[in-house]
C-alpha positions as CSV (number, residue, x, y, z in Angstrom):
1,M,-12.4,64.4,-47.7
2,A,-16.1,63.5,-47.3
3,R,-16.7,60.5,-45.1
4,G,-19.8,58.3,-44.8
5,G,-21.8,57.6,-41.6
6,A,-20.3,57.1,-38.2
7,D,-20.8,53.4,-38.5
8,D,-18.1,53.0,-41.1
9,G,-15.1,55.3,-41.3
10,L,-14.0,54.0,-44.7
11,V,-17.1,54.9,-46.7
12,G,-16.9,58.2,-48.5
13,S,-15.4,60.3,-51.2
14,Y,-11.7,61.1,-51.4
15,P,-9.8,63.6,-53.6
16,I,-7.0,61.9,-55.6
17,D,-4.5,63.1,-58.2
18,T,-6.7,62.1,-61.2
19,G,-10.1,63.2,-59.8
20,T,-12.2,61.5,-57.1
21,A,-12.2,58.1,-55.4
22,E,-15.2,56.7,-53.7
23,I,-15.3,53.8,-51.2
24,E,-18.7,52.1,-51.0
25,K,-19.9,49.4,-48.7
26,D,-20.7,46.0,-50.4
27,S,-24.0,45.0,-48.9
28,Y,-23.2,41.3,-49.5
29,G,-20.2,41.2,-47.1
30,A,-19.7,42.5,-43.6
31,N,-16.3,43.9,-44.4
32,R,-16.3,44.2,-48.2
33,Y,-15.9,47.4,-50.1
34,V,-16.0,48.7,-53.7
35,L,-13.5,51.3,-54.8
36,K,-14.7,53.6,-57.6
37,V,-12.4,56.0,-59.5
38,N,-14.2,58.9,-61.1
39,G,-17.4,57.0,-60.9
40,V,-16.2,53.8,-62.4
41,P,-15.8,50.6,-60.3
42,S,-12.1,49.9,-60.0
43,S,-11.7,47.3,-57.4
44,H,-13.4,45.1,-54.8
45,V,-11.8,44.2,-51.5
46,D,-12.7,41.9,-48.6
47,L,-10.8,43.0,-45.6
48,D,-11.5,39.8,-43.8
49,D,-10.6,37.5,-46.6
50,P,-7.9,38.7,-49.1
51,E,-8.3,35.5,-51.1
52,F,-11.9,36.5,-52.0
53,L,-12.0,37.9,-55.5
54,D,-15.3,39.5,-56.7
55,F,-14.5,40.9,-60.2
56,E,-15.1,38.3,-62.8
57,Y,-11.8,38.8,-64.7
58,M,-9.8,38.4,-61.5
59,K,-11.6,35.2,-60.8
60,W,-10.5,34.0,-64.3
61,M,-6.9,35.0,-63.6
62,E,-6.8,33.0,-60.4
63,P,-6.8,29.4,-61.8
64,L,-4.3,30.5,-64.5
65,I,-1.8,31.8,-61.8
66,L,-2.3,28.8,-59.6
67,A,-1.8,26.3,-62.4
68,A,1.3,28.1,-63.7
69,F,2.8,28.6,-60.3
70,E,1.8,25.8,-58.0
71,P,2.0,27.2,-54.4
72,A,3.8,24.0,-53.3
73,R,6.7,25.0,-55.5
74,F,6.7,28.6,-54.5
75,D,6.9,27.9,-50.8
76,G,8.3,31.3,-49.7
77,R,11.6,29.8,-48.7
78,A,13.4,28.1,-51.5
79,R,11.4,30.0,-54.1
80,K,9.3,33.2,-53.7
81,L,6.8,34.3,-56.3
82,R,7.9,37.5,-58.0
83,A,4.9,39.5,-59.3
84,L,4.6,42.8,-61.1
85,H,1.3,44.6,-61.2
86,L,0.9,47.3,-63.8
87,G,-2.0,49.2,-62.5
88,G,-2.8,49.2,-58.8
89,G,-6.4,50.2,-58.1
90,G,-7.4,48.7,-54.7
91,C,-4.6,46.1,-54.8
92,S,-7.1,43.2,-55.0
93,M,-4.7,40.9,-56.8
94,P,-1.6,41.8,-54.8
95,R,-3.6,41.1,-51.6
96,W,-4.7,37.8,-53.0
97,A,-1.2,36.8,-54.1
98,A,0.2,37.8,-50.7
99,A,-2.3,35.5,-49.0
100,R,-1.9,32.6,-51.4
101,Y,1.9,32.7,-51.8
102,E,4.0,32.9,-48.6
103,N,6.6,35.7,-48.7
104,A,5.8,36.6,-52.4
105,R,7.7,39.7,-53.5
106,Q,5.4,42.1,-55.4
107,V,5.7,45.5,-56.9
108,V,2.5,47.5,-57.8
109,V,2.9,50.4,-60.2
110,E,0.2,53.0,-59.7
111,L,0.1,56.4,-61.5
112,D,-2.0,58.2,-59.0
113,G,0.0,58.8,-55.8
114,R,-3.0,59.9,-53.6
115,L,-4.9,56.8,-54.7
116,A,-2.0,54.6,-53.8
117,E,-1.8,56.3,-50.3
118,L,-5.6,55.8,-49.9
119,V,-5.4,52.2,-50.7
120,R,-2.3,51.6,-48.6
121,T,-4.0,53.3,-45.6
122,H,-7.4,51.7,-45.7
123,F,-7.2,48.3,-47.5
124,E,-4.6,46.4,-45.4
125,V,-2.0,45.9,-48.2
126,P,1.0,44.1,-46.8
127,R,4.0,46.3,-46.3
128,A,7.3,46.2,-48.2
129,P,9.2,44.1,-49.0
130,L,6.1,41.9,-49.5
131,V,4.2,44.5,-51.5
132,R,5.9,47.7,-52.7
133,I,3.7,50.4,-54.3
134,R,5.6,52.4,-56.8
135,V,4.0,55.7,-57.9
136,A,4.9,55.9,-61.6
137,D,3.8,55.5,-65.2
138,A,3.5,51.8,-66.1
139,G,4.7,52.6,-69.6
140,Q,8.0,54.0,-68.3
141,V,8.6,51.4,-65.5
142,L,8.6,48.2,-67.4
143,P,11.6,49.0,-69.7
144,T,13.7,49.8,-66.7
145,L,13.4,46.4,-65.1
146,A,16.0,43.6,-65.3
147,D,15.8,40.7,-67.6
148,N,14.2,37.5,-66.2
149,S,13.2,39.3,-63.0
150,R,9.5,38.4,-62.7
151,D,7.4,35.2,-62.7
152,V,4.1,37.0,-63.5
153,V,3.3,40.4,-64.9
154,I,-0.3,41.6,-64.7
155,R,-1.4,44.5,-66.9
156,D,-4.6,46.1,-65.6
157,V,-4.2,49.7,-66.6
158,F,-7.1,51.9,-67.8
159,A,-7.6,55.6,-68.5
160,G,-11.4,55.7,-68.4
161,S,-12.6,52.6,-70.3
162,N,-9.4,52.1,-72.4
163,T,-5.9,51.0,-71.8
164,P,-3.4,53.6,-73.0
165,R,-2.1,52.6,-76.4
166,E,1.5,52.6,-75.5
167,L,0.9,49.7,-73.2
168,T,-0.7,47.6,-76.0
169,T,2.0,47.6,-78.6
170,V,4.4,44.9,-79.9
171,S,7.3,46.7,-78.3
172,Y,5.6,46.8,-74.9
173,A,4.7,43.1,-75.1
174,A,8.4,42.5,-76.0
175,E,9.4,44.3,-72.8
176,A,7.1,42.1,-70.8
177,A,8.6,39.0,-72.4
178,R,12.1,40.2,-71.6
179,V,11.3,40.8,-67.9
180,L,9.6,37.4,-67.4
181,D,11.7,34.5,-66.3
182,Q,11.5,31.1,-67.9
183,G,8.0,29.8,-67.6
184,G,6.7,33.3,-66.8
185,L,3.2,34.5,-67.5
186,Y,2.0,37.8,-68.9
187,L,-1.7,38.4,-67.9
188,V,-3.6,41.2,-69.7
189,N,-7.0,42.5,-68.8
190,C,-8.5,43.7,-72.1
191,G,-11.7,45.6,-72.1
192,D,-13.6,45.9,-75.3
193,T,-16.9,46.6,-77.0
194,R,-19.1,44.2,-79.0
195,D,-17.0,44.6,-82.2
196,L,-14.0,43.0,-80.4
197,K,-11.7,45.1,-82.6
198,T,-9.4,46.0,-79.7
199,A,-9.3,42.4,-78.3
200,R,-8.4,40.9,-81.7
201,A,-5.6,43.4,-82.2
202,E,-4.3,42.9,-78.7
203,A,-4.3,39.1,-79.2
204,A,-2.6,39.4,-82.5
205,T,0.0,41.7,-80.8
206,L,0.8,39.1,-78.2
207,R,1.1,36.4,-80.8
208,E,3.8,38.4,-82.5
209,V,5.9,38.2,-79.3
210,F,5.0,35.0,-77.4
211,S,4.8,31.4,-78.5
212,E,1.7,30.7,-76.5
213,V,-1.4,32.8,-76.1
214,V,-4.8,31.8,-74.5
215,L,-7.9,33.9,-74.2
216,V,-10.5,33.6,-71.4
217,A,-13.9,35.2,-71.3
218,D,-17.6,34.2,-71.1
219,A,-19.3,33.0,-74.2
220,P,-21.4,36.1,-74.9
221,M,-18.3,38.3,-74.7
222,L,-16.3,36.0,-77.1
223,K,-19.2,36.1,-79.6
224,G,-19.4,39.9,-79.6
225,R,-22.7,40.1,-77.7
226,R,-21.7,42.4,-75.0
227,Y,-19.2,44.9,-73.7
228,G,-16.8,43.4,-71.1
229,N,-13.4,41.9,-70.3
230,I,-11.2,39.3,-71.9
231,V,-8.2,37.9,-70.0
232,M,-5.2,37.1,-72.2
233,A,-2.4,34.9,-70.9
234,A,0.8,34.8,-72.8
235,G,4.2,33.1,-72.4
236,N,7.0,31.2,-74.0
237,G,6.2,27.9,-72.6
238,G,3.9,26.6,-69.8
239,V,0.8,28.8,-70.3
240,P,-2.0,26.9,-68.5
241,S,-4.8,25.5,-70.7
242,G,-5.4,22.0,-69.4
243,A,-8.6,20.3,-68.3
244,D,-8.2,21.4,-64.6
245,V,-8.0,25.1,-65.6
246,Q,-10.9,24.8,-67.9
247,R,-13.1,23.1,-65.2
248,A,-12.2,25.9,-62.8
249,L,-13.2,28.5,-65.4
250,R,-16.5,26.8,-66.2
251,S,-17.4,26.6,-62.5
252,A,-16.7,30.3,-61.9
253,P,-19.7,32.5,-60.8
254,L,-19.6,33.8,-64.4
255,P,-18.6,30.7,-66.3
256,A,-15.8,31.3,-68.8
257,Q,-14.3,29.6,-71.9
258,L,-10.7,29.2,-72.7
259,L,-9.5,29.6,-76.3
260,A,-6.1,28.2,-77.2
261,G,-4.2,27.2,-80.4
262,V,-6.3,27.2,-83.5
263,E,-9.2,28.8,-81.6
264,V,-7.0,31.8,-81.0
265,D,-5.9,31.8,-84.6
266,R,-9.5,32.0,-85.7
267,F,-10.2,34.8,-83.2
268,I,-7.4,37.0,-84.5
269,A,-7.8,36.2,-88.2
270,G,-7.4,39.4,-90.2
271,A,-6.3,41.5,-87.2
272,T,-3.2,43.7,-87.3
273,P,-0.8,43.8,-84.4
274,I,-0.5,47.1,-82.7
275,S,2.8,48.9,-83.6
C-alpha cells in the first residue's frame, strides 16, 4: 500500500478487491477524512465525532431516521434499533447510528472484502455485535433475512455512478418490505442525471410496494437542473413528513425539499416501475 506523509498514517492509496481506495485528509477538520473508491468520493468520516455527517444525502436521512425512531423509545435496553446497511463504504451511517442509538444492532453488507477490512481497521467502526460487517452481495443477502427483523434498511449501493439494476426492482423492494418490522423505514439513495428518468422509475417502483413514499432533495435536483442524489423513504405506515422534519431539511447546509402524497404522484407520472 502507498501511504501519505509521516504526519498522518491513514492518508494514502490502498489496493482493494474492486480496484483502489484512497484516504484523503479533509482540510476542514482536524481528524476528518474522505474515502474515495476508484477515484469517486464514497464516504466522509470524522474520527472525533461519529455524529458528524458531511455528505448531503446522509444529512437528509438523519432527520427522517430520528423522526421515525425517536431515540427515547430506542433506549438500548427495552428496545434496540435494528439497522441493515446495504452498501458499506466508510461506514459513515453505521458510525452515526451507533453513536445516536445506544446498543443499536447493525449489519453492514459490503461486497469488497478488502475495503471492509480497511474501513474496519482505520475508521473506528464499533465491533460486533454492535456493528457486523458482512462481506457479500447485497442482492443476495436481503432475501435470506427473516421477516420483520429490521427497523430500518438503507440502500446505498453503487457500481460506478449507478445502482445495480437487481437492487432497484419491484421484487427487491418487496423483499425490503418483508424484512422491515411494523413502522419500519426503507431509505434509498438514488443518484440520477438531469432527466430524472431513473429517479422517477425508482419512485414508481417503491409506490408499487409501499403505501407511503416521500422524496427528499434540493430544489435544483428535483427540477432536473443538475446531477445529484434523491433520498427516497418508503414504508407501510409512519414515514416521517411532518413540519419538524421539513424544517430540519430546510435548515440543512444544502437545504432540501420533501415531496409527499400528490407531489410524489406528480413526480412519477408516466413512469414505469422497474420489473
